[in-house]
C-alpha positions as CSV (number, residue, x, y, z in Angstrom):
1,M,32.3,-106.5,117.1
2,T,29.9,-102.7,116.6
3,S,32.1,-99.6,116.9
4,S,30.0,-97.6,119.6
5,I,33.0,-94.4,119.3
6,V,34.7,-93.8,116.2
7,F,37.3,-91.1,115.6
8,D,37.9,-90.4,111.9
9,H,41.4,-87.7,111.7
10,L,39.7,-85.2,114.3
11,S,42.1,-82.7,115.0
12,F,41.0,-79.8,117.1
13,S,43.1,-76.3,118.7
14,Y,41.3,-74.0,121.1
15,Q,40.7,-70.1,120.3
16,N,43.4,-68.4,120.5
17,T,46.0,-70.6,121.0
18,T,48.6,-72.0,118.4
19,A,49.0,-75.4,119.8
20,P,46.6,-77.9,118.4
21,A,45.1,-79.5,121.6
22,L,44.4,-82.9,119.4
23,Q,46.5,-83.5,116.4
24,D,44.6,-86.5,113.4
25,I,43.1,-88.8,115.9
26,S,41.5,-91.9,114.4
27,G,40.4,-95.0,115.9
28,E,37.5,-97.1,117.1
29,M,36.3,-98.0,120.5
30,S,33.9,-101.1,120.1
31,R,30.3,-101.4,122.3
32,G,30.8,-102.4,125.4
33,S,34.8,-102.2,126.1
34,F,36.6,-100.2,128.7
35,T,39.3,-97.8,127.0
36,M,41.5,-96.5,129.0
37,V,43.3,-93.0,127.7
38,M,46.4,-92.0,129.6
39,G,48.6,-89.3,129.0
40,H,50.7,-86.1,130.5
41,S,49.2,-82.6,131.5
42,G,48.2,-80.9,128.8
43,A,48.3,-84.4,126.2
44,G,44.5,-83.7,125.0
45,K,42.9,-86.4,127.5
46,S,40.0,-84.1,128.1
47,T,39.5,-82.5,125.0
48,L,39.4,-85.9,123.9
49,C,36.6,-86.8,126.3
50,C,34.7,-83.6,125.4
51,A,34.8,-84.4,121.7
52,I,32.7,-87.5,123.0
53,N,29.6,-85.9,123.7
54,G,30.1,-82.7,121.7
55,L,30.7,-80.3,124.2
56,V,33.9,-79.6,121.5
57,P,33.6,-78.1,119.0
58,R,29.5,-76.7,120.1
59,F,30.3,-75.2,123.4
60,L,34.2,-75.1,123.7
61,R,34.8,-73.5,120.4
62,G,38.4,-73.8,118.2
63,D,39.5,-75.2,115.3
64,Y,37.6,-78.5,114.4
65,V,38.7,-81.1,111.5
66,G,37.5,-84.8,111.2
67,R,34.5,-86.1,113.0
68,V,33.5,-88.3,115.8
69,M,30.7,-90.9,116.0
70,A,29.1,-91.9,119.2
71,E,26.6,-94.6,119.4
72,G,25.7,-93.8,115.2
73,M,25.3,-89.4,115.6
74,E,28.1,-87.1,114.9
75,A,29.4,-85.0,118.3
76,G,30.2,-82.3,116.4
77,K,26.8,-81.8,114.3
78,N,24.5,-82.4,116.9
79,S,23.4,-80.1,120.1
80,V,25.4,-81.2,123.2
81,P,21.3,-81.9,124.9
82,D,20.9,-84.7,122.1
83,M,24.8,-86.1,122.7
84,A,23.9,-86.1,126.2
85,R,21.1,-89.0,125.8
86,A,23.7,-90.8,124.3
87,V,26.8,-90.2,125.9
88,G,27.1,-89.4,129.6
89,I,30.4,-87.3,131.3
90,V,31.9,-86.7,134.4
91,L,34.2,-83.6,133.9
92,Q,37.1,-83.3,135.6
93,D,36.2,-80.5,137.6
94,F,33.5,-82.3,138.6
95,E,32.5,-79.7,141.2
96,A,31.7,-77.7,137.7
97,Q,29.2,-79.7,137.4
98,L,27.6,-79.5,140.6
99,F,25.1,-77.0,141.3
100,S,21.5,-78.6,143.3
101,T,20.9,-77.7,146.6
102,N,21.5,-81.1,148.1
103,V,22.3,-84.3,147.4
104,E,18.7,-85.8,146.5
105,L,18.4,-83.1,144.1
106,E,21.7,-83.5,142.0
107,M,20.9,-86.8,141.8
108,A,17.4,-85.8,140.4
109,F,17.8,-83.3,137.6
110,G,19.1,-85.2,135.2
111,L,16.3,-87.8,135.5
112,E,13.9,-84.8,135.7
113,N,14.7,-83.6,132.2
114,Q,14.5,-87.3,131.1
115,C,11.2,-87.0,132.3
116,L,11.3,-90.0,134.2
117,P,7.9,-91.0,136.8
118,K,8.9,-90.5,140.1
119,A,8.6,-94.0,141.5
120,A,11.2,-95.1,138.6
121,M,13.5,-91.9,139.7
122,E,13.8,-92.6,143.5
123,E,14.6,-95.7,142.9
124,R,17.0,-95.0,140.4
125,I,18.5,-91.9,142.9
126,H,18.7,-95.0,145.4
127,A,20.2,-97.3,143.4
128,Y,23.2,-94.9,142.3
129,L,23.8,-93.3,145.3
130,R,24.1,-96.9,146.9
131,V,26.9,-97.2,143.7
132,V,29.2,-94.0,144.6
133,G,28.3,-94.7,148.4
134,L,26.4,-92.1,149.4
135,E,22.6,-93.2,150.0
136,E,23.8,-92.2,153.7
137,L,23.9,-88.5,152.7
138,L,20.2,-88.0,150.8
139,R,19.7,-84.7,152.7
140,R,23.1,-83.6,152.9
141,D,24.0,-80.3,151.5
142,T,26.1,-80.5,148.3
143,A,28.4,-77.9,149.6
144,T,29.4,-79.5,153.1
145,L,31.0,-82.7,151.2
146,S,34.4,-83.5,150.8
147,G,36.2,-83.1,147.6
148,G,35.9,-87.2,147.2
149,Q,32.6,-87.0,148.3
150,K,31.5,-84.5,145.6
151,Q,33.5,-86.2,143.0
152,R,31.1,-89.6,143.8
153,L,28.7,-87.7,143.8
154,A,29.2,-86.2,140.3
155,I,29.7,-90.0,139.5
156,G,26.6,-90.6,140.5
157,S,24.6,-88.1,139.3
158,V,25.9,-89.0,135.9
159,L,25.2,-93.3,136.0
160,A,22.5,-92.3,137.0
161,M,21.1,-91.0,133.8
162,E,22.3,-94.7,132.6
163,P,23.3,-93.5,129.0
164,P,25.5,-96.5,126.9
165,V,28.3,-94.8,126.6
166,L,29.8,-93.3,129.8
167,V,32.9,-91.1,130.0
168,M,34.7,-89.8,133.3
169,D,38.0,-87.9,133.0
170,E,39.8,-88.8,136.0
171,P,37.1,-90.3,138.1
172,T,39.2,-90.5,141.2
173,T,41.5,-87.8,141.7
174,D,40.3,-86.9,145.1
175,I,38.8,-90.0,146.5
176,D,40.7,-92.4,149.3
177,P,42.0,-95.7,147.8
178,E,38.5,-97.6,149.2
179,G,36.3,-95.3,147.3
180,R,39.1,-95.7,144.1
181,H,38.8,-99.8,144.4
182,H,35.1,-99.1,144.5
183,I,34.8,-96.7,141.3
184,L,36.9,-99.8,139.2
185,S,35.0,-102.2,140.6
186,L,31.8,-100.5,139.7
187,I,33.2,-99.9,136.0
188,R,34.0,-104.2,136.2
189,R,30.0,-104.3,136.9
190,L,29.1,-101.4,134.1
191,R,31.1,-103.3,131.2
192,T,28.7,-106.7,131.9
193,Q,25.8,-104.6,130.9
194,E,27.0,-103.6,127.3
195,R,28.4,-100.4,128.1
196,T,31.3,-98.1,126.4
197,L,33.2,-97.3,128.7
198,V,36.1,-94.2,128.0
199,V,38.0,-93.4,131.2
200,T,41.2,-91.4,131.5
201,D,43.6,-92.2,134.3
202,L,47.3,-91.2,135.8
203,D,47.7,-94.4,137.3
204,A,48.9,-97.5,135.1
205,E,47.7,-100.1,138.1
206,A,44.2,-98.7,137.3
207,A,44.6,-99.4,133.6
208,V,45.6,-103.0,133.8
209,Q,41.8,-104.1,134.1
210,A,41.1,-102.2,130.5
211,D,40.6,-103.8,127.3
212,Q,42.7,-101.2,124.9
213,I,44.8,-98.3,126.2
214,W,45.2,-95.4,123.7
215,L,48.2,-93.2,125.2
216,L,48.4,-89.4,124.0
217,R,51.3,-87.1,124.1
218,D,51.1,-83.3,122.9
219,G,47.8,-83.6,121.2
220,Q,48.7,-87.3,119.3
221,L,48.1,-90.4,120.1
222,L,50.9,-92.1,120.1
223,A,50.2,-95.9,120.9
224,K,47.2,-97.4,121.2
225,G,46.7,-101.5,122.3
226,R,46.1,-104.2,125.6
227,P,47.6,-103.2,128.3
228,A,50.1,-106.2,128.2
229,E,51.5,-104.1,125.2
230,I,51.3,-100.4,126.7
231,L,52.6,-101.0,130.0
232,T,55.3,-103.4,129.9
233,D,56.9,-100.5,128.1
234,S,58.2,-98.3,130.7
235,S,59.9,-95.6,129.1
236,L,57.3,-95.2,126.7
237,I,54.8,-94.5,129.7
238,E,56.9,-92.5,131.5
239,S,57.9,-90.3,128.5
240,C,54.1,-90.0,128.9
241,G,53.7,-88.6,132.4
242,I,52.6,-92.1,133.8
243,R,54.6,-93.4,136.7
244,P,55.6,-97.5,135.5
245,L,53.6,-100.3,137.2
246,A,56.0,-101.2,140.4
247,T,56.1,-104.8,139.3
248,I,57.0,-104.0,136.1
249,A,59.9,-102.1,136.9
250,L,61.3,-104.4,139.8
251,F,61.4,-107.3,137.2
252,Q,63.3,-105.2,134.5
253,E,65.8,-103.2,137.4
254,M,66.4,-106.9,138.8
255,N,66.6,-108.5,135.1
256,W,64.2,-110.9,136.6
257,P,62.6,-113.1,133.4
258,G,58.7,-112.1,133.0
259,Q,56.7,-108.5,132.9
260,P,53.7,-109.0,135.9
261,L,51.3,-107.0,135.5
262,T,50.1,-107.5,138.7
263,V,51.3,-107.8,142.5
264,D,49.9,-111.8,142.6
265,A,51.6,-112.4,139.2
266,A,54.8,-111.0,140.1
267,L,54.6,-113.7,143.6
268,A,53.8,-116.2,141.4
269,E,57.1,-115.6,138.9
270,I,59.3,-115.2,141.8
271,E,57.9,-118.6,143.0
272,N,57.7,-120.6,140.1
273,Q,61.4,-119.2,139.3
274,G,63.1,-119.6,142.2
275,L,64.3,-116.1,141.9
276,L,64.2,-115.5,146.1
277,R,66.0,-117.4,149.1
278,P,62.4,-118.1,151.0
279,R,62.3,-115.8,154.1
280,R,60.0,-115.2,156.8
281,P,58.4,-111.3,157.0
282,E,59.6,-110.2,160.5
283,G,56.7,-108.5,163.0
284,R,57.1,-105.1,163.2
285,N,55.9,-102.8,166.1
286,I,55.0,-99.3,166.0
287,S,58.3,-96.7,167.5
288,V,57.3,-93.1,168.0
289,L,59.6,-90.4,165.8
290,N,61.1,-87.7,168.1
291,H,62.6,-84.8,166.0
292,G,63.2,-81.2,167.4
293,K,61.2,-79.1,169.5
294,V,57.3,-79.5,169.9
295,I,56.1,-77.1,167.2
296,L,52.0,-78.1,167.1
297,E,50.0,-80.2,170.3
298,T,46.1,-80.8,169.9
299,R,45.2,-81.9,173.5
300,N,41.8,-83.7,173.6
301,L,40.5,-81.4,170.5
302,S,37.0,-81.9,169.1
303,Y,35.0,-80.3,166.9
304,Q,31.8,-80.2,165.5
305,Y,30.7,-78.2,162.0
306,P,27.6,-75.7,163.1
307,A,25.3,-78.0,160.8
308,G,26.7,-81.2,161.9
309,S,25.1,-83.7,164.4
310,T,28.2,-85.5,165.0
311,N,31.7,-84.4,165.9
312,A,34.2,-84.9,162.7
313,L,36.7,-85.1,165.2
314,N,36.8,-86.8,168.3
315,D,39.1,-86.0,171.5
316,I,42.1,-85.8,169.1
317,D,45.9,-85.9,171.1
318,L,48.6,-85.1,168.9
319,I,52.1,-83.8,168.7
320,I,53.7,-82.0,165.5
321,H,57.2,-82.1,166.1
322,E,60.1,-79.2,164.1
323,G,61.6,-80.7,160.9
324,D,58.6,-83.5,160.7
325,F,57.4,-85.0,157.2
326,V,53.9,-85.8,158.0
327,A,52.0,-87.7,155.6
328,M,47.9,-87.3,157.2
329,L,45.8,-90.4,155.8
330,G,42.6,-91.5,155.8
331,Q,39.5,-92.1,153.8
332,N,37.5,-89.3,152.3
333,G,35.2,-87.3,155.8
334,S,37.8,-89.1,158.2
335,G,38.6,-85.4,159.4
336,K,42.1,-85.0,158.1
337,T,41.0,-81.7,156.7
338,T,39.0,-80.4,159.6
339,L,41.8,-81.5,161.9
340,A,44.8,-79.7,159.7
341,K,42.6,-76.4,159.1
342,H,42.8,-76.3,163.5
343,F,46.6,-76.0,162.8
344,N,46.6,-72.4,161.3
345,G,43.3,-71.0,163.0
346,L,41.1,-71.9,160.2
347,L,39.1,-73.2,162.4
348,K,38.2,-73.6,166.5
349,P,38.1,-76.5,168.5
350,T,34.6,-77.2,169.7
351,T,35.8,-78.5,172.9
352,G,40.0,-79.2,173.6
353,Y,42.7,-77.0,172.5
354,M,45.1,-76.6,169.7
355,L,48.8,-75.1,170.4
356,V,51.2,-73.9,168.5
357,R,54.8,-73.8,170.0
358,G,53.0,-73.7,173.1
359,R,50.4,-71.3,172.7
360,R,46.7,-71.4,172.4
361,V,46.1,-70.2,168.4
362,N,43.3,-68.2,169.6
363,S,45.9,-65.9,171.5
364,Y,48.2,-65.3,168.2
365,R,47.4,-61.4,166.2
366,R,46.4,-62.5,162.9
367,D,50.0,-60.8,161.3
368,E,51.3,-63.7,163.7
369,L,50.0,-67.2,163.0
370,P,51.0,-67.2,159.3
371,R,54.5,-67.1,160.4
372,E,54.3,-70.1,162.3
373,V,51.9,-71.7,160.0
374,G,51.2,-72.0,156.2
375,Y,48.0,-74.1,154.6
376,V,47.9,-74.6,150.5
377,F,44.5,-75.5,149.6
378,Q,43.7,-78.5,148.1
379,N,42.5,-76.7,145.2
380,P,45.1,-74.1,144.2
381,D,42.5,-71.6,142.6
382,H,40.6,-71.1,145.7
383,Q,43.5,-69.1,147.1
384,I,44.9,-67.4,143.9
385,F,43.2,-64.1,143.0
386,A,46.3,-61.7,141.6
387,P,47.0,-61.0,137.6
388,T,50.3,-61.6,138.0
389,V,53.1,-64.6,139.9
390,G,54.6,-62.0,141.2
391,E,52.1,-59.8,142.9
392,E,50.2,-63.2,144.0
393,V,53.4,-64.2,145.8
394,S,54.2,-60.3,147.5
395,F,50.6,-60.4,148.3
396,G,51.5,-62.0,151.8
397,P,54.3,-60.6,152.7
398,R,52.7,-56.9,151.9
399,I,49.5,-57.7,154.0
400,L,52.2,-58.9,157.4
401,G,54.0,-55.5,156.9
402,M,57.4,-57.4,155.2
403,D,60.2,-54.0,154.6
404,G,61.3,-53.4,151.5
405,K,64.4,-55.6,151.2
406,T,63.0,-58.2,153.0
407,L,60.3,-58.3,151.3
408,E,62.0,-58.4,148.1
409,R,64.4,-61.3,149.0
410,N,61.7,-63.6,150.4
411,I,60.1,-63.5,146.8
412,A,63.4,-64.3,145.2
413,E,64.1,-67.0,147.8
414,A,59.9,-68.3,147.2
415,L,60.0,-68.5,143.7
416,D,63.3,-69.9,143.0
417,A,62.3,-73.1,145.8
418,T,59.5,-73.6,143.8
419,G,61.0,-73.3,140.3
420,L,59.0,-69.7,139.3
421,S,62.2,-68.0,138.4
422,G,61.5,-65.8,135.8
423,F,57.3,-65.9,136.0
424,E,56.4,-62.8,137.9
425,D,54.8,-61.3,135.2
426,K,52.9,-64.1,134.0
427,N,49.2,-64.5,134.8
428,P,48.9,-67.7,137.0
429,F,45.4,-68.3,135.5
430,L,47.3,-69.6,132.2
431,L,49.5,-71.6,133.7
432,N,49.1,-74.9,134.1
433,R,47.6,-76.9,137.1
434,G,51.4,-78.3,138.7
435,E,52.3,-74.1,137.9
436,R,49.2,-73.1,139.9
437,Q,50.2,-75.4,142.4
438,R,53.5,-74.1,142.7
439,V,52.4,-70.5,142.9
440,A,50.1,-71.2,145.5
441,V,53.3,-72.8,147.7
442,A,55.0,-69.9,146.5
443,S,53.2,-67.5,147.9
444,I,52.6,-69.1,151.5
445,L,56.6,-69.8,151.2
446,A,57.4,-66.1,150.8
447,V,55.6,-65.3,154.7
448,K,58.5,-67.8,155.8
449,P,56.3,-70.5,157.9
450,A,57.5,-72.7,160.6
451,V,55.1,-75.2,158.6
452,I,53.8,-75.6,155.5
453,I,50.3,-77.7,155.0
454,L,49.8,-79.1,152.2
455,D,45.9,-80.7,151.1
456,E,46.4,-82.8,148.4
457,P,49.3,-81.4,146.6
458,T,49.5,-83.8,143.3
459,T,46.0,-84.2,142.3
460,G,45.6,-84.1,138.8
461,L,49.4,-84.0,138.3
462,D,51.1,-86.3,135.8
463,Y,54.0,-88.5,137.3
464,V,56.5,-86.1,136.0
465,H,54.8,-82.7,137.8
466,Q,53.9,-84.9,141.2
467,L,57.6,-86.0,141.3
468,D,58.3,-82.3,141.0
469,T,56.4,-81.6,143.5
470,M,57.3,-83.6,146.3
471,E,61.2,-83.2,145.4
472,M,60.6,-79.0,146.1
473,L,58.5,-80.2,149.6
474,K,61.8,-82.4,150.0
475,R,64.3,-79.6,149.7
476,L,61.6,-77.1,151.9
477,N,61.8,-79.8,155.0
478,Q,65.6,-80.2,154.4
479,L,65.9,-76.7,154.7
480,G,64.3,-76.9,158.1
481,H,60.5,-76.4,157.5
482,T,57.9,-78.7,158.9
483,I,56.0,-80.2,156.0
484,I,52.3,-81.5,156.6
485,V,51.2,-83.3,153.6
486,I,47.2,-84.4,153.3
487,T,47.1,-87.3,150.5
488,H,45.3,-90.3,148.9
489,A,48.1,-91.2,147.1
490,M,49.8,-93.8,148.7
491,W,53.0,-94.3,146.9
492,I,53.3,-90.1,147.6
493,A,53.4,-91.0,151.6
494,E,55.5,-94.3,151.1
495,A,58.3,-92.0,149.7
496,Y,58.5,-89.2,150.8
497,A,57.0,-88.8,154.3
498,R,58.7,-90.0,157.4
499,R,55.8,-90.3,159.2
500,S,52.4,-91.2,158.8
501,I,49.2,-90.8,160.4
502,L,45.9,-92.8,160.1
503,M,42.7,-91.7,160.7
504,K,39.2,-92.8,160.6
505,E,35.7,-91.4,161.5
506,G,37.6,-88.4,163.2
507,R,39.6,-90.4,165.4
508,I,43.5,-91.4,164.9
509,L,44.2,-94.9,164.1
510,L,47.6,-95.5,163.7
511,D,50.7,-92.8,164.2
512,G,54.3,-93.8,163.2
513,P,57.0,-94.2,160.7
514,T,55.9,-94.5,157.7
515,S,57.8,-97.8,156.7
516,E,56.2,-99.0,160.6
517,V,52.4,-98.1,159.5
518,F,52.6,-99.0,156.1
519,S,53.6,-103.0,156.9
520,D,49.8,-102.9,159.1
521,E,47.9,-103.7,155.9
522,T,45.1,-104.8,158.2
523,M,45.0,-101.2,160.1
524,L,45.3,-99.8,157.0
525,A,42.4,-101.4,155.5
526,A,40.2,-100.2,158.8
527,A,40.8,-96.8,157.4
528,S,39.8,-97.7,154.1
529,L,43.2,-97.4,152.3
530,A,45.8,-99.9,150.7
531,P,49.4,-99.5,149.9
532,S,50.8,-99.3,146.3
533,D,51.5,-102.7,144.6
534,L,55.3,-101.4,145.5
535,I,54.7,-101.8,149.0
536,R,52.4,-104.3,148.9
537,L,55.0,-106.5,147.1
538,R,57.5,-105.6,149.9
539,N,55.0,-106.5,152.7
540,R,54.7,-110.1,151.2
541,L,58.5,-110.5,150.4
542,G,59.5,-109.5,154.0
543,L,61.5,-106.5,152.7
544,A,62.5,-103.2,154.6
545,A,62.6,-100.5,151.1
546,M,60.1,-98.5,151.0
547,T,61.2,-97.2,148.0
548,L,62.0,-98.9,144.6
549,N,66.2,-98.4,144.4
550,D,66.3,-99.4,148.0
551,M,64.0,-102.6,146.9
552,V,66.7,-103.4,144.4
553,K,69.6,-103.4,146.9
554,E,68.0,-104.8,149.3
555,L,67.2,-108.1,146.9
556,K,70.2,-107.7,145.4
557,S,71.8,-108.8,148.5
558,E,69.7,-111.9,148.8
559,A,68.9,-112.9,145.6
560,V,69.5,-116.3,144.2
561,S,70.5,-117.2,140.7
562,P,67.6,-117.9,139.0
563,R,66.9,-121.4,137.1
564,S,67.6,-121.5,133.5
565,F,64.5,-120.4,131.3
């Protein structure tokens, strides 16, 4: 089969750095193939992507050795505009490649540069907006789109140019599970068009359908091969910051024969080999979780954005108790972030009320509410501005007028809780994404709010950093903080949240204990969500456990001796 992309002993180091971003990368990707590039944060995935279309080294400068060929063009010697005709790229920082004032103009920009006739241009714009599910937002101002919608727009604008090679750097990080499935289905369709696809991702479940996987660690190509060769080595992929497949991990923990890559394959193995006694799944009724006193409450809350024609929130009645650990779930644009921004007064209800400890939000002084509710934005870079970590974390307490000893104690405790002790003099903008996320959390935590809200706290983090972040939040919850997490990562909600709230079109569909909410896959689907493979397997087997360890314990109490194999 003809090679579409060839890496020939490529090494690259960014300017003013000592460690190479890529080291002696060699390999080929066949025309029409789908290659998934995986690895921990900082492994070199984004650098490899940018080397395919010449952004490295033509735009991102540094020491460049070797070469990269894409569709017969040498990336390092051709201009980026020339390479763009052959290689389309969706950047990890997708917002950086959006600049037009509305969706239609953004889609048209690349096509105009290709001098496409107007009729053909309009046809492509509508066709690819349908593909990414944004056709109804044709005239929408891009600034009003949600993070996931912006990501879909970036993908659509590149797809519309129909390049023979498509590179997507973590294209589903900010997209809800249904949208993620949509993008992965799109990838399957593109393969039938003989396009060469290179995608980076941190999710092993998404890699199952790839033709080959390239596994990077510390800038080196550690392994490459078919999914069945790479994904079945759980220790290898976990060492590269990838969460192992739930089906593989479960079979290994249970010491069962077989290495199923999917839930259906796992269920078939269990049935064919007689690994478990048949059991009937029990019906589960949604019950109500009660903890401490009511701390947040909405009453008939509705909200309409100034430029909007319909309500973003509709008659929301919700109570959050002290000590809750809540996951807010729903598709992009369902109202999760809009609702959460009412909790600390960033938005004010169009109708209805928002209460904090029984008081209307608008009755709080500006220096009072931050002590009750802290908010960590989806992108930590949107709230970090100080030249050092110490100054960043101390800003809030200083503005609120905390005295010297209290200030020092709060800062020290916030840094310790977030694992940033010793980082005080470091520049936050030189830290990795996970560390910047921690800085943002510490800056809120230093104010000692009772409630901490985090919007997509694990986006862009590898498995190790996701675990670190969530374990930190678990500790904060155990210390008495009420935690509210907005997330598209279903396994995060499943493993950590005691309560889950499903939202759709500005309304709450379901609210209850996470174990019960995730047993109702019909309602999850109505909210454009789907549980992780582990919970899908759990539901099919009629189990109660929500984590791998607990599932293993539950299964071992019921497992039968397997037949001889």
